[in-house]
All heavy atoms as TSV, in Angstrom:
chain	resi	resn	atom	element	x	y	z
A	1	MET	N	N	-98.599	-103.982	146.398
A	1	MET	CA	C	-99.038	-105.054	145.543
A	1	MET	C	C	-98.086	-106.189	145.775
A	1	MET	O	O	-96.835	-105.883	145.584
A	1	MET	CB	C	-99.172	-104.757	144.094
A	1	MET	CG	C	-99.835	-105.802	143.333
A	1	MET	SD	S	-100.043	-105.277	141.515
A	1	MET	CE	C	-101.484	-104.331	141.793
A	2	SER	N	N	-98.462	-107.432	145.964
A	2	SER	CA	C	-97.502	-108.539	146.064
A	2	SER	C	C	-97.872	-109.647	145.101
A	2	SER	O	O	-98.984	-109.708	144.644
A	2	SER	CB	C	-97.559	-109.097	147.582
A	2	SER	OG	O	-98.871	-109.660	147.832
A	3	ALA	N	N	-96.890	-110.388	144.811
A	3	ALA	CA	C	-96.984	-111.499	143.945
A	3	ALA	C	C	-96.978	-112.826	144.672
A	3	ALA	O	O	-96.139	-112.950	145.505
A	3	ALA	CB	C	-96.032	-111.465	142.751
A	4	THR	N	N	-97.847	-113.753	144.318
A	4	THR	CA	C	-97.738	-115.143	144.940
A	4	THR	C	C	-97.760	-116.059	143.727
A	4	THR	O	O	-98.544	-116.067	142.902
A	4	THR	CB	C	-99.055	-115.358	145.689
A	4	THR	OG1	O	-99.140	-114.351	146.780
A	4	THR	CG2	C	-99.042	-116.775	146.341
A	5	PRO	N	N	-96.743	-117.064	143.724
A	5	PRO	CA	C	-96.656	-117.952	142.780
A	5	PRO	C	C	-97.934	-118.921	142.789
A	5	PRO	O	O	-98.413	-119.225	143.793
A	5	PRO	CB	C	-95.387	-118.792	142.996
A	5	PRO	CG	C	-94.586	-117.984	143.923
A	5	PRO	CD	C	-95.642	-117.101	144.643
A	6	LEU	N	N	-98.563	-119.039	141.575
A	6	LEU	CA	C	-99.674	-119.922	141.426
A	6	LEU	C	C	-99.528	-121.034	140.571
A	6	LEU	O	O	-98.571	-121.011	139.510
A	6	LEU	CB	C	-100.783	-119.083	140.853
A	6	LEU	CG	C	-101.325	-117.976	141.633
A	6	LEU	CD1	C	-102.371	-117.091	140.813
A	6	LEU	CD2	C	-101.929	-118.430	142.932
A	7	SER	N	N	-100.097	-122.238	140.790
A	7	SER	CA	C	-99.987	-123.342	139.840
A	7	SER	C	C	-101.060	-123.113	138.863
A	7	SER	O	O	-102.220	-122.986	139.303
A	7	SER	CB	C	-100.230	-124.592	140.568
A	7	SER	OG	O	-100.447	-125.725	139.682
A	8	THR	N	N	-100.811	-123.097	137.689
A	8	THR	CA	C	-101.861	-122.899	136.586
A	8	THR	C	C	-102.629	-124.197	136.265
A	8	THR	O	O	-103.699	-124.054	135.569
A	8	THR	CB	C	-101.261	-122.355	135.217
A	8	THR	OG1	O	-100.261	-123.333	134.701
A	8	THR	CG2	C	-100.564	-121.052	135.518
A	9	GLY	N	N	-102.091	-125.279	136.743
A	9	GLY	CA	C	-102.838	-126.473	136.519
A	9	GLY	C	C	-103.376	-126.838	135.100
A	9	GLY	O	O	-104.437	-127.345	134.923
A	10	GLY	N	N	-102.437	-126.379	134.186
A	10	GLY	CA	C	-102.858	-126.576	132.708
A	10	GLY	C	C	-103.798	-125.516	132.218
A	10	GLY	O	O	-104.089	-125.667	131.056
A	11	LEU	N	N	-104.102	-124.478	132.948
A	11	LEU	CA	C	-104.968	-123.414	132.422
A	11	LEU	C	C	-104.451	-122.795	131.144
A	11	LEU	O	O	-105.185	-122.402	130.285
A	11	LEU	CB	C	-105.240	-122.401	133.402
A	11	LEU	CG	C	-106.224	-122.764	134.637
A	11	LEU	CD1	C	-106.256	-121.726	135.637
A	11	LEU	CD2	C	-107.586	-123.230	134.149
A	12	LEU	N	N	-103.136	-122.553	131.110
A	12	LEU	CA	C	-102.535	-121.895	130.019
A	12	LEU	C	C	-102.462	-122.717	128.769
A	12	LEU	O	O	-102.569	-122.168	127.560
A	12	LEU	CB	C	-101.132	-121.353	130.350
A	12	LEU	CG	C	-101.066	-120.479	131.543
A	12	LEU	CD1	C	-99.570	-120.053	131.830
A	12	LEU	CD2	C	-101.849	-119.204	131.250
A	13	ILE	N	N	-102.513	-123.958	128.853
A	13	ILE	CA	C	-102.442	-124.761	127.764
A	13	ILE	C	C	-103.722	-124.622	126.799
A	13	ILE	O	O	-103.686	-124.519	125.545
A	13	ILE	CB	C	-102.325	-126.266	128.097
A	13	ILE	CG1	C	-100.853	-126.478	128.717
A	13	ILE	CG2	C	-102.463	-127.178	126.898
A	13	ILE	CD1	C	-100.645	-127.851	129.349
A	14	SER	N	N	-104.923	-124.509	127.564
A	14	SER	CA	C	-106.131	-124.400	126.733
A	14	SER	C	C	-106.609	-122.956	126.613
A	14	SER	O	O	-107.750	-122.711	126.155
A	14	SER	CB	C	-107.182	-125.228	127.364
A	14	SER	OG	O	-107.384	-124.773	128.757
A	15	ALA	N	N	-105.791	-122.060	127.020
A	15	ALA	CA	C	-106.142	-120.613	126.962
A	15	ALA	C	C	-106.429	-120.149	125.633
A	15	ALA	O	O	-105.769	-120.663	124.586
A	15	ALA	CB	C	-105.108	-119.741	127.616
A	16	ARG	N	N	-107.341	-119.329	125.448
A	16	ARG	CA	C	-107.696	-118.635	124.110
A	16	ARG	C	C	-106.969	-117.161	124.187
A	16	ARG	O	O	-107.652	-116.347	124.764
A	16	ARG	CB	C	-109.116	-118.525	123.829
A	16	ARG	CG	C	-109.672	-120.050	123.626
A	16	ARG	CD	C	-111.152	-119.988	123.149
A	16	ARG	NE	N	-111.158	-119.355	121.828
A	16	ARG	CZ	C	-112.186	-119.353	121.181
A	16	ARG	NH1	N	-113.235	-119.985	121.495
A	16	ARG	NH2	N	-112.180	-118.801	119.970
A	17	TRP	N	N	-105.958	-116.906	123.551
A	17	TRP	CA	C	-105.108	-115.749	123.690
A	17	TRP	C	C	-105.734	-114.711	122.659
A	17	TRP	O	O	-105.841	-115.114	121.584
A	17	TRP	CB	C	-103.693	-115.962	123.491
A	17	TRP	CG	C	-103.079	-116.900	124.516
A	17	TRP	CD1	C	-102.859	-118.138	124.444
A	17	TRP	CD2	C	-102.514	-116.443	125.830
A	17	TRP	NE1	N	-102.219	-118.724	125.705
A	17	TRP	CE2	C	-102.104	-117.536	126.452
A	17	TRP	CE3	C	-102.431	-115.275	126.407
A	17	TRP	CZ2	C	-101.550	-117.510	127.706
A	17	TRP	CZ3	C	-101.816	-115.015	127.658
A	17	TRP	CH2	C	-101.418	-116.223	128.364
A	18	ARG	N	N	-105.752	-113.435	123.156
A	18	ARG	CA	C	-106.091	-112.355	122.273
A	18	ARG	C	C	-104.981	-111.421	122.300
A	18	ARG	O	O	-104.398	-111.055	123.327
A	18	ARG	CB	C	-107.320	-111.667	122.811
A	18	ARG	CG	C	-108.487	-112.590	122.677
A	18	ARG	CD	C	-109.817	-111.843	123.445
A	18	ARG	NE	N	-109.621	-111.683	124.795
A	18	ARG	CZ	C	-109.905	-110.484	125.455
A	18	ARG	NH1	N	-110.306	-109.443	124.862
A	18	ARG	NH2	N	-109.563	-110.375	126.729
A	19	ARG	N	N	-104.594	-110.923	121.056
A	19	ARG	CA	C	-103.535	-109.976	120.958
A	19	ARG	C	C	-104.178	-108.549	121.105
A	19	ARG	O	O	-105.340	-108.194	120.658
A	19	ARG	CB	C	-102.905	-110.042	119.549
A	19	ARG	CG	C	-101.701	-109.166	119.541
A	19	ARG	CD	C	-100.924	-109.614	118.294
A	19	ARG	NE	N	-100.256	-110.864	118.545
A	19	ARG	CZ	C	-99.412	-111.352	117.889
A	19	ARG	NH1	N	-98.882	-110.730	116.886
A	19	ARG	NH2	N	-98.884	-112.543	118.148
A	20	SER	N	N	-103.385	-107.576	121.638
A	20	SER	CA	C	-103.864	-106.163	121.724
A	20	SER	C	C	-104.166	-105.557	120.315
A	20	SER	O	O	-103.562	-105.871	119.343
A	20	SER	CB	C	-102.690	-105.404	122.440
A	20	SER	OG	O	-102.967	-104.080	122.310
A	21	SER	N	N	-105.184	-104.831	120.412
A	21	SER	CA	C	-105.704	-104.279	119.110
A	21	SER	C	C	-104.587	-103.182	118.621
A	21	SER	O	O	-104.626	-102.635	117.630
A	21	SER	CB	C	-107.007	-103.597	119.294
A	21	SER	OG	O	-107.029	-102.572	120.321
A	22	ARG	N	N	-103.782	-102.743	119.602
A	22	ARG	CA	C	-102.721	-101.822	119.257
A	22	ARG	C	C	-101.412	-102.472	118.730
A	22	ARG	O	O	-100.363	-101.803	118.485
A	22	ARG	CB	C	-102.362	-100.887	120.452
A	22	ARG	CG	C	-103.548	-100.096	120.880
A	22	ARG	CD	C	-103.196	-99.122	121.945
A	22	ARG	NE	N	-104.367	-98.492	122.498
A	22	ARG	CZ	C	-104.640	-97.241	122.135
A	22	ARG	NH1	N	-103.958	-96.553	121.306
A	22	ARG	NH2	N	-105.787	-96.760	122.603
A	23	SER	N	N	-101.438	-103.655	118.574
A	23	SER	CA	C	-100.274	-104.447	117.964
A	23	SER	C	C	-99.979	-103.930	116.682
A	23	SER	O	O	-100.910	-103.807	115.759
A	23	SER	CB	C	-100.562	-105.921	118.039
A	23	SER	OG	O	-99.519	-106.720	117.545
A	24	THR	N	N	-98.719	-103.816	116.235
A	24	THR	CA	C	-98.335	-103.374	115.035
A	24	THR	C	C	-98.113	-104.584	114.063
A	24	THR	O	O	-97.754	-104.295	112.883
A	24	THR	CB	C	-97.004	-102.604	115.049
A	24	THR	OG1	O	-96.051	-103.389	115.548
A	24	THR	CG2	C	-97.262	-101.306	115.945
A	25	GLY	N	N	-98.324	-105.837	114.464
A	25	GLY	CA	C	-98.013	-106.891	113.566
A	25	GLY	C	C	-96.541	-107.343	113.678
A	25	GLY	O	O	-96.155	-108.315	112.854
A	26	MET	N	N	-95.837	-106.569	114.345
A	26	MET	CA	C	-94.335	-106.962	114.456
A	26	MET	C	C	-94.088	-107.858	115.640
A	26	MET	O	O	-92.859	-107.970	116.129
A	26	MET	CB	C	-93.539	-105.603	114.469
A	26	MET	CG	C	-93.667	-104.780	113.395
A	26	MET	SD	S	-92.958	-105.344	111.787
A	26	MET	CE	C	-91.273	-105.366	112.264
A	27	ASN	N	N	-95.065	-108.427	116.406
A	27	ASN	CA	C	-94.934	-109.189	117.525
A	27	ASN	C	C	-94.314	-108.394	118.641
A	27	ASN	O	O	-93.467	-109.017	119.324
A	27	ASN	CB	C	-94.135	-110.487	117.298
A	27	ASN	CG	C	-95.047	-111.636	116.807
A	27	ASN	OD1	O	-96.292	-111.393	116.718
A	27	ASN	ND2	N	-94.501	-112.735	116.530
A	28	ASN	N	N	-94.606	-107.170	118.699
A	28	ASN	CA	C	-94.080	-106.371	119.848
A	28	ASN	C	C	-95.106	-105.869	120.795
A	28	ASN	O	O	-95.274	-104.673	121.200
A	28	ASN	CB	C	-93.256	-105.140	119.368
A	28	ASN	CG	C	-94.252	-104.324	118.347
A	28	ASN	OD1	O	-95.300	-104.572	118.118
A	28	ASN	ND2	N	-93.603	-103.169	118.002
A	29	CYS	N	N	-96.055	-106.726	121.142
A	29	CYS	CA	C	-97.116	-106.474	121.976
A	29	CYS	C	C	-97.496	-107.515	123.061
A	29	CYS	O	O	-96.589	-108.326	123.239
A	29	CYS	CB	C	-98.441	-106.225	121.140
A	29	CYS	SG	S	-99.423	-104.950	121.710
A	30	VAL	N	N	-98.561	-107.447	123.725
A	30	VAL	CA	C	-98.902	-108.453	124.677
A	30	VAL	C	C	-100.055	-109.158	124.177
A	30	VAL	O	O	-100.933	-108.618	123.413
A	30	VAL	CB	C	-99.217	-107.784	125.991
A	30	VAL	CG1	C	-97.946	-107.223	126.671
A	30	VAL	CG2	C	-100.221	-106.784	125.973
A	31	GLU	N	N	-100.429	-110.227	124.818
A	31	GLU	CA	C	-101.524	-111.153	124.506
A	31	GLU	C	C	-102.167	-111.415	125.852
A	31	GLU	O	O	-101.506	-111.504	126.863
A	31	GLU	CB	C	-101.327	-112.473	123.771
A	31	GLU	CG	C	-100.648	-112.230	122.562
A	31	GLU	CD	C	-100.285	-113.524	121.821
A	31	GLU	OE1	O	-99.790	-114.409	122.536
A	31	GLU	OE2	O	-100.359	-113.568	120.553
A	32	ALA	N	N	-103.445	-111.515	125.918
A	32	ALA	CA	C	-104.201	-111.711	127.205
A	32	ALA	C	C	-105.175	-112.941	126.985
A	32	ALA	O	O	-105.569	-113.064	125.826
A	32	ALA	CB	C	-104.841	-110.530	127.671
A	33	ALA	N	N	-105.562	-113.677	128.097
A	33	ALA	CA	C	-106.457	-114.820	128.052
A	33	ALA	C	C	-107.144	-114.826	129.390
A	33	ALA	O	O	-106.556	-114.683	130.448
A	33	ALA	CB	C	-105.709	-116.094	127.818
A	34	ALA	N	N	-108.491	-114.779	129.274
A	34	ALA	CA	C	-109.266	-114.923	130.368
A	34	ALA	C	C	-109.380	-116.522	130.797
A	34	ALA	O	O	-109.565	-117.317	129.948
A	34	ALA	CB	C	-110.797	-114.605	130.103
A	35	LEU	N	N	-109.097	-116.746	132.084
A	35	LEU	CA	C	-108.983	-118.158	132.607
A	35	LEU	C	C	-110.019	-118.448	133.539
A	35	LEU	O	O	-110.671	-117.434	134.200
A	35	LEU	CB	C	-107.563	-118.310	133.278
A	35	LEU	CG	C	-106.390	-118.077	132.457
A	35	LEU	CD1	C	-105.115	-118.146	133.349
A	35	LEU	CD2	C	-106.234	-118.851	131.358
A	36	ARG	N	N	-110.270	-119.707	133.867
A	36	ARG	CA	C	-111.221	-120.140	134.824
A	36	ARG	C	C	-110.859	-119.492	136.084
A	36	ARG	O	O	-109.706	-119.367	136.438
A	36	ARG	CB	C	-111.280	-121.688	134.952
A	36	ARG	CG	C	-111.872	-122.365	133.688
A	36	ARG	CD	C	-112.110	-123.788	133.910
A	36	ARG	NE	N	-110.977	-124.513	134.528
A	36	ARG	CZ	C	-110.124	-125.010	133.866
A	36	ARG	NH1	N	-110.226	-125.258	132.535
A	36	ARG	NH2	N	-109.104	-125.789	134.450
A	37	GLY	N	N	-111.794	-119.314	136.884
A	37	GLY	CA	C	-111.560	-118.847	138.284
A	37	GLY	C	C	-111.318	-117.300	138.402
A	37	GLY	O	O	-110.930	-116.793	139.383
A	38	GLY	N	N	-111.707	-116.649	137.153
A	38	GLY	CA	C	-111.687	-115.135	137.235
A	38	GLY	C	C	-110.293	-114.581	137.106
A	38	GLY	O	O	-109.946	-113.411	137.323
A	39	LEU	N	N	-109.297	-115.471	136.656
A	39	LEU	CA	C	-107.912	-115.040	136.433
A	39	LEU	C	C	-107.796	-114.445	135.067
A	39	LEU	O	O	-108.396	-114.956	134.118
A	39	LEU	CB	C	-106.832	-116.092	136.601
A	39	LEU	CG	C	-106.722	-116.597	138.117
A	39	LEU	CD1	C	-105.796	-117.798	138.203
A	39	LEU	CD2	C	-106.383	-115.432	139.112
A	40	LEU	N	N	-106.852	-113.516	134.730
A	40	LEU	CA	C	-106.374	-113.075	133.566
A	40	LEU	C	C	-104.977	-113.313	133.403
A	40	LEU	O	O	-104.098	-112.903	134.165
A	40	LEU	CB	C	-106.694	-111.456	133.301
A	40	LEU	CG	C	-106.148	-110.957	132.085
A	40	LEU	CD1	C	-107.221	-111.376	130.912
A	40	LEU	CD2	C	-106.101	-109.426	132.180
A	41	ALA	N	N	-104.606	-113.855	132.199
A	41	ALA	CA	C	-103.141	-114.202	132.039
A	41	ALA	C	C	-102.668	-113.093	130.900
A	41	ALA	O	O	-103.332	-112.943	129.887
A	41	ALA	CB	C	-102.974	-115.633	131.523
A	42	VAL	N	N	-101.563	-112.764	131.096
A	42	VAL	CA	C	-100.887	-111.718	130.108
A	42	VAL	C	C	-99.499	-112.180	129.784
A	42	VAL	O	O	-98.666	-112.584	130.702
A	42	VAL	CB	C	-100.892	-110.349	130.724
A	42	VAL	CG1	C	-100.172	-109.386	129.803
A	42	VAL	CG2	C	-102.157	-109.940	131.162
A	43	ARG	N	N	-99.130	-112.325	128.566
A	43	ARG	CA	C	-97.781	-112.744	128.016
A	43	ARG	C	C	-97.269	-111.859	127.027
A	43	ARG	O	O	-97.961	-111.164	126.296
A	43	ARG	CB	C	-97.880	-114.124	127.626
A	43	ARG	CG	C	-98.571	-114.433	126.339
A	43	ARG	CD	C	-98.709	-115.888	125.927
A	43	ARG	NE	N	-99.359	-116.033	124.619
A	43	ARG	CZ	C	-99.592	-117.161	124.153
A	43	ARG	NH1	N	-99.301	-118.269	124.798
A	43	ARG	NH2	N	-100.284	-117.278	122.984
A	44	ASP	N	N	-95.976	-111.942	126.736
A	44	ASP	CA	C	-95.293	-111.324	125.622
A	44	ASP	C	C	-95.630	-112.026	124.312
A	44	ASP	O	O	-95.411	-113.308	124.227
A	44	ASP	CB	C	-93.828	-111.346	125.833
A	44	ASP	CG	C	-92.912	-110.533	124.952
A	44	ASP	OD1	O	-93.339	-110.243	123.901
A	44	ASP	OD2	O	-91.825	-110.426	125.223
A	45	SER	N	N	-96.033	-111.301	123.284
A	45	SER	CA	C	-96.480	-111.989	122.058
A	45	SER	C	C	-95.248	-112.435	121.369
A	45	SER	O	O	-95.332	-113.397	120.519
A	45	SER	CB	C	-97.135	-110.957	121.209
A	45	SER	OG	O	-96.307	-109.836	120.815
A	46	LYS	N	N	-93.988	-112.028	121.778
A	46	LYS	CA	C	-92.781	-112.619	121.053
A	46	LYS	C	C	-92.344	-113.843	121.708
A	46	LYS	O	O	-91.581	-114.664	121.094
A	46	LYS	CB	C	-91.543	-111.606	121.186
A	46	LYS	CG	C	-91.801	-110.315	120.333
A	46	LYS	CD	C	-90.536	-109.350	120.519
A	46	LYS	CE	C	-90.278	-108.913	121.953
A	46	LYS	NZ	N	-91.284	-108.080	122.545
A	47	ARG	N	N	-92.907	-114.277	122.882
A	47	ARG	CA	C	-92.466	-115.414	123.525
A	47	ARG	C	C	-93.724	-116.224	123.985
A	47	ARG	O	O	-94.024	-116.359	125.269
A	47	ARG	CB	C	-91.620	-115.127	124.906
A	47	ARG	CG	C	-90.415	-114.426	124.466
A	47	ARG	CD	C	-89.302	-114.301	125.659
A	47	ARG	NE	N	-89.106	-115.815	126.192
A	47	ARG	CZ	C	-88.985	-115.912	127.529
A	47	ARG	NH1	N	-88.927	-114.983	128.294
A	47	ARG	NH2	N	-88.792	-117.143	127.888
A	48	THR	N	N	-94.473	-116.709	123.076
A	48	THR	CA	C	-95.704	-117.406	123.414
A	48	THR	C	C	-95.531	-118.701	124.245
A	48	THR	O	O	-96.396	-119.100	124.847
A	48	THR	CB	C	-96.494	-117.677	122.062
A	48	THR	OG1	O	-95.654	-118.532	121.243
A	48	THR	CG2	C	-96.915	-116.453	121.373
A	49	ASP	N	N	-94.325	-119.229	124.098
A	49	ASP	CA	C	-93.982	-120.407	124.995
A	49	ASP	C	C	-93.375	-120.027	126.326
A	49	ASP	O	O	-93.072	-120.969	127.159
A	49	ASP	CB	C	-93.057	-121.317	124.222
A	49	ASP	CG	C	-91.823	-120.774	123.839
A	49	ASP	OD1	O	-91.729	-119.406	123.771
A	49	ASP	OD2	O	-90.744	-121.465	123.572
A	50	GLY	N	N	-93.220	-118.752	126.508
A	50	GLY	CA	C	-92.633	-118.332	127.848
A	50	GLY	C	C	-93.654	-118.107	128.867
A	50	GLY	O	O	-94.863	-118.549	128.791
A	51	PRO	N	N	-93.197	-117.421	129.990
A	51	PRO	CA	C	-94.128	-117.287	131.117
A	51	PRO	C	C	-95.330	-116.277	130.941
A	51	PRO	O	O	-95.163	-115.516	129.985
A	51	PRO	CB	C	-93.180	-116.791	132.195
A	51	PRO	CG	C	-92.092	-116.108	131.438
A	51	PRO	CD	C	-91.975	-116.807	130.157
A	52	ALA	N	N	-96.261	-116.425	131.718
A	52	ALA	CA	C	-97.371	-115.551	131.707
A	52	ALA	C	C	-97.655	-114.893	133.122
A	52	ALA	O	O	-97.231	-115.547	134.160
A	52	ALA	CB	C	-98.615	-116.085	131.313
A	53	VAL	N	N	-98.020	-113.693	133.201
A	53	VAL	CA	C	-98.264	-113.050	134.500
A	53	VAL	C	C	-99.821	-113.299	134.708
A	53	VAL	O	O	-100.600	-112.952	133.769
A	53	VAL	CB	C	-97.957	-111.550	134.427
A	53	VAL	CG1	C	-98.321	-110.960	135.673
A	53	VAL	CG2	C	-96.503	-111.345	134.209
A	54	LEU	N	N	-100.198	-113.774	135.845
A	54	LEU	CA	C	-101.540	-113.979	136.152
A	54	LEU	C	C	-102.093	-112.885	137.170
A	54	LEU	O	O	-101.445	-112.529	138.110
A	54	LEU	CB	C	-101.776	-115.293	136.851
A	54	LEU	CG	C	-101.312	-116.567	136.061
A	54	LEU	CD1	C	-101.576	-117.898	136.799
A	54	LEU	CD2	C	-102.022	-116.636	134.682
A	55	PHE	N	N	-103.231	-112.337	136.850
A	55	PHE	CA	C	-103.833	-111.206	137.652
A	55	PHE	C	C	-105.296	-111.651	138.073
A	55	PHE	O	O	-105.979	-112.424	137.294
A	55	PHE	CB	C	-104.201	-110.016	136.763
A	55	PHE	CG	C	-102.912	-109.243	136.403
A	55	PHE	CD1	C	-102.238	-109.570	135.228
A	55	PHE	CD2	C	-102.381	-108.217	137.186
A	55	PHE	CE1	C	-101.094	-108.916	134.764
A	55	PHE	CE2	C	-101.305	-107.545	136.863
A	55	PHE	CZ	C	-100.619	-107.870	135.595
A	56	THR	N	N	-105.605	-111.285	139.338
A	56	THR	CA	C	-107.076	-111.483	139.588
A	56	THR	C	C	-107.812	-110.167	139.002
A	56	THR	O	O	-107.167	-109.340	138.502
A	56	THR	CB	C	-107.288	-111.441	141.070
A	56	THR	OG1	O	-106.781	-110.184	141.619
A	56	THR	CG2	C	-106.513	-112.621	141.890
A	57	GLY	N	N	-109.143	-110.389	138.994
A	57	GLY	CA	C	-109.889	-109.249	138.379
A	57	GLY	C	C	-109.492	-107.878	139.041
A	57	GLY	O	O	-109.141	-106.890	138.394
A	58	PRO	N	N	-109.605	-107.811	140.413
A	58	PRO	CA	C	-109.334	-106.523	141.019
A	58	PRO	C	C	-107.857	-106.008	140.845
A	58	PRO	O	O	-107.599	-104.842	140.707
A	58	PRO	CB	C	-109.602	-106.777	142.532
A	58	PRO	CG	C	-110.518	-107.990	142.497
A	58	PRO	CD	C	-110.119	-108.673	141.310
A	59	ALA	N	N	-106.840	-106.903	140.845
A	59	ALA	CA	C	-105.450	-106.631	140.665
A	59	ALA	C	C	-105.298	-106.070	139.211
A	59	ALA	O	O	-104.528	-105.054	139.029
A	59	ALA	CB	C	-104.583	-107.820	140.848
A	60	TRP	N	N	-106.006	-106.701	138.179
A	60	TRP	CA	C	-105.961	-106.117	136.787
A	60	TRP	C	C	-106.478	-104.782	136.812
A	60	TRP	O	O	-105.980	-103.824	136.111
A	60	TRP	CB	C	-106.521	-107.154	135.928
A	60	TRP	CG	C	-106.527	-106.587	134.407
A	60	TRP	CD1	C	-107.655	-106.142	133.718
A	60	TRP	CD2	C	-105.413	-106.480	133.577
A	60	TRP	NE1	N	-107.190	-105.835	132.339
A	60	TRP	CE2	C	-105.818	-106.056	132.404
A	60	TRP	CE3	C	-103.970	-106.812	133.815
A	60	TRP	CZ2	C	-104.872	-105.791	131.267
A	60	TRP	CZ3	C	-103.168	-106.559	132.699
A	60	TRP	CH2	C	-103.559	-106.001	131.481
A	61	ASP	N	N	-107.640	-104.464	137.287
A	61	ASP	CA	C	-108.343	-103.187	137.443
A	61	ASP	C	C	-107.401	-102.116	137.989
A	61	ASP	O	O	-107.333	-101.031	137.560
A	61	ASP	CB	C	-109.621	-103.156	138.241
A	61	ASP	CG	C	-110.673	-103.972	137.400
A	61	ASP	OD1	O	-110.562	-104.257	136.212
A	61	ASP	OD2	O	-111.621	-104.499	138.057
A	62	GLY	N	N	-106.712	-102.508	139.114
A	62	GLY	CA	C	-105.805	-101.576	139.761
A	62	GLY	C	C	-104.543	-101.279	138.878
A	62	GLY	O	O	-104.084	-100.136	138.797
A	63	PHE	N	N	-104.032	-102.330	138.229
A	63	PHE	CA	C	-102.935	-102.110	137.379
A	63	PHE	C	C	-103.299	-101.109	136.231
A	63	PHE	O	O	-102.575	-100.122	135.926
A	63	PHE	CB	C	-102.539	-103.423	136.730
A	63	PHE	CG	C	-101.435	-103.417	135.641
A	63	PHE	CD1	C	-100.098	-103.106	136.045
A	63	PHE	CD2	C	-101.758	-103.491	134.410
A	63	PHE	CE1	C	-99.081	-102.969	135.170
A	63	PHE	CE2	C	-100.811	-103.367	133.319
A	63	PHE	CZ	C	-99.547	-103.225	133.713
A	64	LEU	N	N	-104.459	-101.401	135.570
A	64	LEU	CA	C	-104.903	-100.442	134.569
A	64	LEU	C	C	-105.217	-99.075	135.039
A	64	LEU	O	O	-104.885	-98.154	134.325
A	64	LEU	CB	C	-106.164	-101.022	133.800
A	64	LEU	CG	C	-105.958	-102.245	133.043
A	64	LEU	CD1	C	-107.349	-102.707	132.439
A	64	LEU	CD2	C	-104.923	-102.089	131.910
A	65	ALA	N	N	-105.712	-98.868	136.173
A	65	ALA	CA	C	-105.859	-97.519	136.791
A	65	ALA	C	C	-104.621	-96.829	136.964
A	65	ALA	O	O	-104.542	-95.617	136.581
A	65	ALA	CB	C	-106.702	-97.717	138.041
A	66	CYS	N	N	-103.616	-97.521	137.471
A	66	CYS	CA	C	-102.185	-96.885	137.516
A	66	CYS	C	C	-101.623	-96.531	136.161
A	66	CYS	O	O	-101.140	-95.584	136.024
A	66	CYS	CB	C	-101.257	-97.933	138.334
A	66	CYS	SG	S	-101.675	-98.050	140.147
A	67	VAL	N	N	-101.783	-97.432	135.202
A	67	VAL	CA	C	-101.289	-97.113	133.976
A	67	VAL	C	C	-101.939	-95.923	133.233
A	67	VAL	O	O	-101.249	-95.093	132.758
A	67	VAL	CB	C	-101.380	-98.402	132.953
A	67	VAL	CG1	C	-101.072	-98.021	131.443
A	67	VAL	CG2	C	-100.411	-99.534	133.441
A	68	ARG	N	N	-103.166	-95.887	133.390
A	68	ARG	CA	C	-104.012	-94.759	132.897
A	68	ARG	C	C	-103.667	-93.549	133.494
A	68	ARG	O	O	-103.695	-92.427	132.874
A	68	ARG	CB	C	-105.579	-95.103	132.911
A	68	ARG	CG	C	-105.923	-96.151	132.011
A	68	ARG	CD	C	-107.432	-96.555	132.041
A	68	ARG	NE	N	-107.777	-97.537	131.062
A	68	ARG	CZ	C	-108.561	-98.616	131.435
A	68	ARG	NH1	N	-108.890	-98.683	132.532
A	68	ARG	NH2	N	-108.721	-99.580	130.596
A	69	ALA	N	N	-103.430	-93.570	134.808
A	69	ALA	CA	C	-103.206	-92.375	135.597
A	69	ALA	C	C	-101.547	-91.946	135.418
A	69	ALA	O	O	-101.152	-91.003	136.043
A	69	ALA	CB	C	-103.498	-92.569	137.037
A	70	ASP	N	N	-100.867	-92.884	134.705
A	70	ASP	CA	C	-99.465	-92.629	134.474
A	70	ASP	C	C	-98.733	-92.504	135.913
A	70	ASP	O	O	-97.843	-91.716	136.127
A	70	ASP	CB	C	-99.124	-91.529	133.679
A	70	ASP	CG	C	-97.653	-91.505	133.106
A	70	ASP	OD1	O	-97.056	-92.399	133.000
A	70	ASP	OD2	O	-97.128	-90.297	132.894
A	71	ARG	N	N	-99.034	-93.492	136.719
A	71	ARG	CA	C	-98.269	-93.539	138.017
A	71	ARG	C	C	-97.796	-94.800	138.390
A	71	ARG	O	O	-98.259	-95.825	137.828
A	71	ARG	CB	C	-99.177	-92.953	139.182
A	71	ARG	CG	C	-100.401	-93.818	139.424
A	71	ARG	CD	C	-101.262	-93.301	140.565
A	71	ARG	NE	N	-102.039	-94.279	141.146
A	71	ARG	CZ	C	-103.487	-94.292	140.923
A	71	ARG	NH1	N	-103.923	-93.346	140.201
A	71	ARG	NH2	N	-104.201	-95.240	141.286
A	72	ARG	N	N	-96.921	-94.951	139.349
A	72	ARG	CA	C	-96.287	-96.193	139.737
A	72	ARG	C	C	-97.287	-97.059	140.548
A	72	ARG	O	O	-98.117	-96.398	141.340
A	72	ARG	CB	C	-94.926	-95.972	140.398
A	72	ARG	CG	C	-93.895	-95.320	139.578
A	72	ARG	CD	C	-92.535	-95.511	140.175
A	72	ARG	NE	N	-91.635	-94.818	139.439
A	72	ARG	CZ	C	-91.018	-95.323	138.399
A	72	ARG	NH1	N	-91.145	-96.519	138.077
A	72	ARG	NH2	N	-89.953	-94.641	137.825
A	73	LEU	N	N	-97.128	-98.290	140.560
A	73	LEU	CA	C	-97.911	-99.116	141.423
A	73	LEU	C	C	-97.410	-98.955	142.917
A	73	LEU	O	O	-96.183	-98.771	143.053
A	73	LEU	CB	C	-97.813	-100.550	141.055
A	73	LEU	CG	C	-98.477	-100.912	139.647
A	73	LEU	CD1	C	-98.045	-102.270	139.313
A	73	LEU	CD2	C	-99.970	-100.738	139.663
A	74	PRO	N	N	-98.327	-99.150	143.831
A	74	PRO	CA	C	-97.895	-99.027	145.177
A	74	PRO	C	C	-96.907	-100.094	145.637
A	74	PRO	O	O	-96.883	-101.209	145.105
A	74	PRO	CB	C	-99.243	-98.998	146.021
A	74	PRO	CG	C	-100.161	-99.569	145.061
A	74	PRO	CD	C	-99.766	-99.393	143.631
């Protein structure tokens, strides 16, 4: 898996962030937002003004499959 820097073109400013349902209320979780163009943004709930990681749909599905299988990404 490789990462390519992307210009968000203001997509994150208007994003509607959702917090994980497993969040304990202590801001120790992640937030996600669906963006135009089929991208998913993920950020640290403690640093809402910080960076976000952008995933394509297939990349997110692959990431989740690895997490669920408890294995490292290729």
